[in-house]
Each structure stands twice: as structure tokens, then as C-alpha cells.
C-alpha positions as CSV (number, residue, x, y, z in Angstrom):
1,M,6.7,-21.0,-5.6
2,T,7.0,-22.0,-9.3
3,L,10.4,-23.0,-10.5
4,Y,11.3,-23.6,-14.2
5,R,14.2,-26.0,-14.9
6,R,15.4,-28.6,-17.3
7,G,12.4,-30.6,-18.5
8,S,9.9,-27.8,-18.0
9,K,7.6,-27.1,-21.0
10,G,5.1,-24.5,-22.0
11,E,4.4,-20.8,-22.7
12,V,6.5,-19.5,-19.8
13,I,9.5,-21.4,-21.2
14,R,8.8,-20.0,-24.6
15,Q,8.9,-16.4,-23.2
16,I,12.1,-17.2,-21.3
17,Q,13.7,-18.4,-24.5
18,I,12.7,-15.3,-26.3
19,A,14.2,-13.1,-23.6
20,L,17.4,-15.2,-23.8
21,K,17.4,-14.8,-27.6
22,Q,17.0,-18.5,-28.2
23,F,14.7,-20.4,-30.6
24,P,11.4,-20.5,-28.6
25,D,10.3,-24.1,-28.8
26,G,8.9,-24.1,-25.3
27,I,11.1,-26.9,-24.0
28,F,13.7,-26.2,-21.2
29,G,16.7,-28.2,-22.4
30,I,20.4,-28.1,-21.9
31,M,21.0,-25.1,-24.1
32,T,18.3,-23.1,-22.3
33,E,19.8,-24.1,-18.9
34,E,23.2,-22.9,-19.9
35,A,21.8,-19.6,-21.2
36,V,20.0,-19.2,-17.9
37,R,23.3,-19.8,-16.0
38,E,25.1,-17.1,-18.2
39,F,22.2,-14.7,-17.6
40,Q,22.3,-15.3,-13.8
41,R,26.1,-14.8,-13.7
42,S,25.7,-11.5,-15.6
43,K,23.1,-10.3,-13.0
44,G,25.0,-11.4,-9.9
45,L,22.5,-14.2,-9.1
46,A,23.4,-17.8,-8.1
47,A,24.1,-19.5,-11.4
48,D,22.0,-22.7,-10.8
49,G,20.3,-22.7,-14.2
50,I,16.9,-22.7,-12.5
51,V,14.4,-19.9,-13.2
52,G,12.9,-18.8,-9.9
53,P,11.1,-15.6,-9.1
54,A,14.2,-13.4,-8.9
55,T,15.5,-14.6,-12.3
56,L,12.1,-14.5,-13.9
57,A,11.5,-10.9,-12.8
58,L,14.8,-9.9,-14.6
59,L,14.2,-12.0,-17.6
60,L,10.6,-10.8,-18.4
61,P,10.5,-7.1,-17.6
62,F,8.9,-6.6,-21.0
63,R,5.7,-8.0,-19.6
64,L,4.4,-4.4,-19.0
65,K,5.4,-3.0,-22.3
66,K,3.4,0.2,-22.9
67,S,1.0,0.0,-25.8
68,K,1.2,2.3,-28.8
69,R,-2.6,2.4,-28.8
70,R,-4.6,4.8,-26.7
71,I,-5.8,2.9,-23.7
72,D,-9.0,4.1,-22.0
73,E,-10.1,0.9,-20.4
74,I,-8.7,-2.1,-18.6
75,I,-11.2,-4.9,-18.7
76,V,-11.0,-7.9,-16.4
77,H,-12.2,-11.3,-17.5
78,C,-12.2,-14.9,-16.3
79,S,-11.5,-18.0,-18.4
80,A,-14.8,-19.6,-17.5
81,T,-13.1,-22.8,-16.4
82,P,-13.8,-24.8,-13.2
83,E,-12.2,-23.8,-10.0
84,G,-8.7,-25.3,-9.6
85,W,-8.6,-26.4,-13.3
86,P,-5.2,-25.4,-14.8
87,Y,-5.6,-23.6,-18.2
88,T,-2.7,-22.0,-20.1
89,V,-2.1,-19.2,-22.6
90,E,-1.3,-21.9,-25.2
91,Q,-4.6,-23.6,-24.6
92,I,-6.6,-20.3,-24.7
93,R,-4.7,-19.3,-27.9
94,R,-5.6,-22.7,-29.5
95,D,-9.3,-22.4,-28.5
96,H,-9.5,-18.8,-29.8
97,K,-7.9,-19.6,-33.1
98,Q,-10.4,-22.5,-33.5
99,Q,-13.0,-19.7,-33.3
100,G,-11.4,-18.0,-36.2
101,W,-9.4,-15.4,-34.3
102,S,-5.9,-14.5,-35.2
103,D,-4.5,-15.0,-31.7
104,I,-5.5,-15.2,-28.1
105,G,-7.9,-12.4,-27.3
106,Y,-6.5,-11.3,-24.0
107,H,-3.3,-9.3,-23.4
108,Y,-2.5,-10.8,-20.0
109,V,-3.4,-14.1,-18.3
110,I,-3.1,-14.9,-14.6
111,Y,-2.6,-18.5,-13.7
112,L,-3.8,-20.3,-10.6
113,D,-0.4,-19.8,-8.9
114,G,-0.5,-16.1,-9.5
115,S,2.0,-16.0,-12.3
116,I,1.3,-13.4,-15.0
117,H,1.7,-14.3,-18.6
118,N,1.7,-12.4,-21.9
119,G,-1.1,-13.0,-24.3
120,R,-1.7,-10.9,-27.4
121,D,0.8,-8.1,-27.9
122,V,-0.5,-4.9,-26.3
123,D,0.1,-3.0,-29.5
124,I,-2.5,-5.1,-31.2
125,T,-6.2,-4.6,-30.5
126,G,-7.6,-7.4,-28.4
127,A,-10.6,-9.7,-29.0
128,H,-12.1,-9.8,-25.5
129,C,-15.0,-7.3,-25.4
130,A,-16.7,-6.9,-28.7
131,A,-19.9,-5.5,-27.2
132,G,-20.0,-1.8,-27.8
133,G,-16.7,-1.7,-29.6
134,H,-14.6,-1.8,-26.4
135,N,-11.7,-3.7,-27.9
136,Q,-10.0,-0.9,-29.7
137,H,-8.8,1.2,-26.8
138,S,-8.6,-1.4,-24.0
139,I,-6.3,-3.9,-22.3
140,G,-7.8,-7.3,-21.6
141,I,-6.8,-9.3,-18.5
142,C,-8.0,-12.8,-17.8
143,Y,-7.6,-14.8,-14.6
144,I,-7.9,-18.6,-14.9
145,G,-11.2,-19.8,-13.3
146,G,-14.6,-18.3,-12.9
147,L,-16.8,-21.4,-12.6
148,E,-17.7,-23.7,-9.7
149,S,-16.1,-27.1,-9.5
150,N,-18.9,-29.8,-9.4
151,P,-18.2,-33.2,-10.9
152,K,-21.9,-34.0,-10.7
153,V,-22.9,-31.2,-13.0
154,P,-22.2,-31.0,-16.8
155,Y,-19.6,-28.4,-17.7
156,T,-22.2,-26.3,-19.5
157,K,-24.3,-26.2,-16.3
158,L,-21.6,-25.0,-13.9
159,K,-22.4,-21.8,-12.0
160,P,-20.3,-18.7,-12.1
161,K,-18.1,-18.2,-9.1
162,D,-15.3,-15.9,-8.0
163,T,-12.6,-18.6,-7.9
164,R,-9.6,-16.3,-7.6
165,T,-6.9,-17.8,-5.4
166,E,-5.1,-15.5,-2.9
167,K,-2.1,-15.5,-5.3
168,Q,-4.3,-14.5,-8.2
169,K,-5.9,-11.7,-6.2
170,A,-2.5,-10.3,-5.3
171,S,-1.1,-10.6,-8.8
172,L,-4.2,-9.0,-10.4
173,L,-4.0,-6.1,-8.0
174,S,-0.3,-5.7,-8.7
175,L,-0.8,-5.9,-12.4
176,L,-3.6,-3.3,-12.3
177,L,-1.5,-0.9,-10.2
178,D,1.3,-1.2,-12.7
179,L,-1.0,-0.7,-15.7
180,K,-2.5,2.4,-14.1
181,K,1.0,3.8,-14.0
182,L,1.3,3.3,-17.7
183,Y,-2.3,4.4,-18.5
184,P,-3.3,6.8,-15.6
185,N,-6.6,7.8,-17.3
186,A,-7.8,4.3,-18.0
187,K,-10.8,3.0,-16.1
188,I,-11.1,-0.5,-14.7
189,Y,-14.1,-2.6,-15.6
190,G,-15.3,-6.2,-15.6
191,H,-16.5,-7.8,-18.8
192,H,-20.1,-7.9,-17.6
193,D,-20.1,-4.1,-17.3
194,F,-20.4,-4.0,-21.1
195,D,-22.3,-7.2,-21.7
196,N,-24.9,-8.1,-19.0
197,R,-25.5,-11.5,-20.6
198,K,-22.2,-12.5,-19.1
199,A,-21.2,-13.1,-15.5
200,C,-17.5,-12.7,-16.4
201,P,-15.3,-12.1,-14.4
202,C,-17.7,-13.3,-11.7
203,F,-16.9,-10.5,-9.3
204,D,-17.5,-6.7,-9.3
205,A,-14.1,-5.5,-10.6
206,K,-15.3,-2.0,-11.2
207,N,-16.3,-1.6,-7.6
208,E,-13.3,-3.6,-6.1
209,Y,-10.8,-1.5,-7.9
210,K,-12.6,1.9,-8.0
211,N,-9.9,3.6,-5.9
212,L,-6.9,2.6,-8.0
């Protein structure tokens, strides 16, 4: 179970601060802790100033904001990083911007611990599946992983692998179910369904989720 408390840093803290109407510097300091306590008191939770699952669920309900765009497809990706290697929204955003993109290309990212994080705003067309023009009417989801872990092999030679942790599998299924409620006519695909040069997301998402 992931807990966020004084001293924690990163994208999740930035999202928490936005929800608390604080300056989002991504650093959980004294002011953020006190704001969390006030929020917890207002919701009848134990006011310990620590953001656990119950507090986080109430703080970040905007995670499944409905897009103003027409959504026909939900496309699953992997981050193409080695199994067990942590990789964050901030790092993906940095890497995508270095490629000349305006922001992270995905709308949602699922970490190794199963936590779900916002990427690009869902109202904005993603940059995750250019082949065939599938960005315009789609939502892009990325789970962290997708490559084997082999220290004896150069990074560029690592083989594709379905590295989803059990928590990632549970979170991905939950997220897809929630997205289908928002976009009931949207079909679920894997990135490789539109670009056979890619193994991404390293499992058959279209078949696995065909009954959703």
C-alpha cells in the first residue's frame, strides 16, 4: 500500500496539491500536510495528514473526467521499460517533450504498484498512436513495463514481455471498466493492433478485454 506523507515528492503529490488548491510544486511539506488534515476532517476521516488509499480516492475523483472529444477507441500501451524498473509520469513527460511533443502522449499511466496517474488532459488529443490517425478519437493508457529484465543484455536488445504486476492487471481492468462506462461504444485495442512493427503492449489487449 502506497502512502504519501511529509517528504514525499513527485507527480502524485503535484496532483494532490492541485486537488487541495495549493501551489503544485510536487513536494509534500508542512502546508500540504495541514491541508490534508483539514480535508480529512471535512470528510470524516482520521486526520493524520497522511494520504492513503481512502484519502487519495476522495482527493482525486477527477481522474476519470469525461473527455469533450468523441472517443471511439481505448488503446493500451506499455512504457517499453525493463520489468520492475520504476518510471513515472514526470519522466515520460520529459522524454516525450525531448522528442518535440507538447506533453506526455498518454492520458493515463499505471505504475508498478497499481496506482493510476493522470497524463495528458483527456480533452486534448493524445500522441500515442499516430499510425492510421488513431490519436484523434482515442484514450491512451500506458502501464509501466513491457520489456524483460536482463542485465547481461543491452537495453536496446531486451525482449518484449508482459510484465504487468497483479496490481497493474487489477488497476488496468478497473480503469477500463470505468472508461467503458464513460464511453460505452469505445473499443479496446493494444497499440500493436494498429502498428504491427511494435510489440506494445506485449499482450493481446483486444482479446483479453473483448467482453468488457
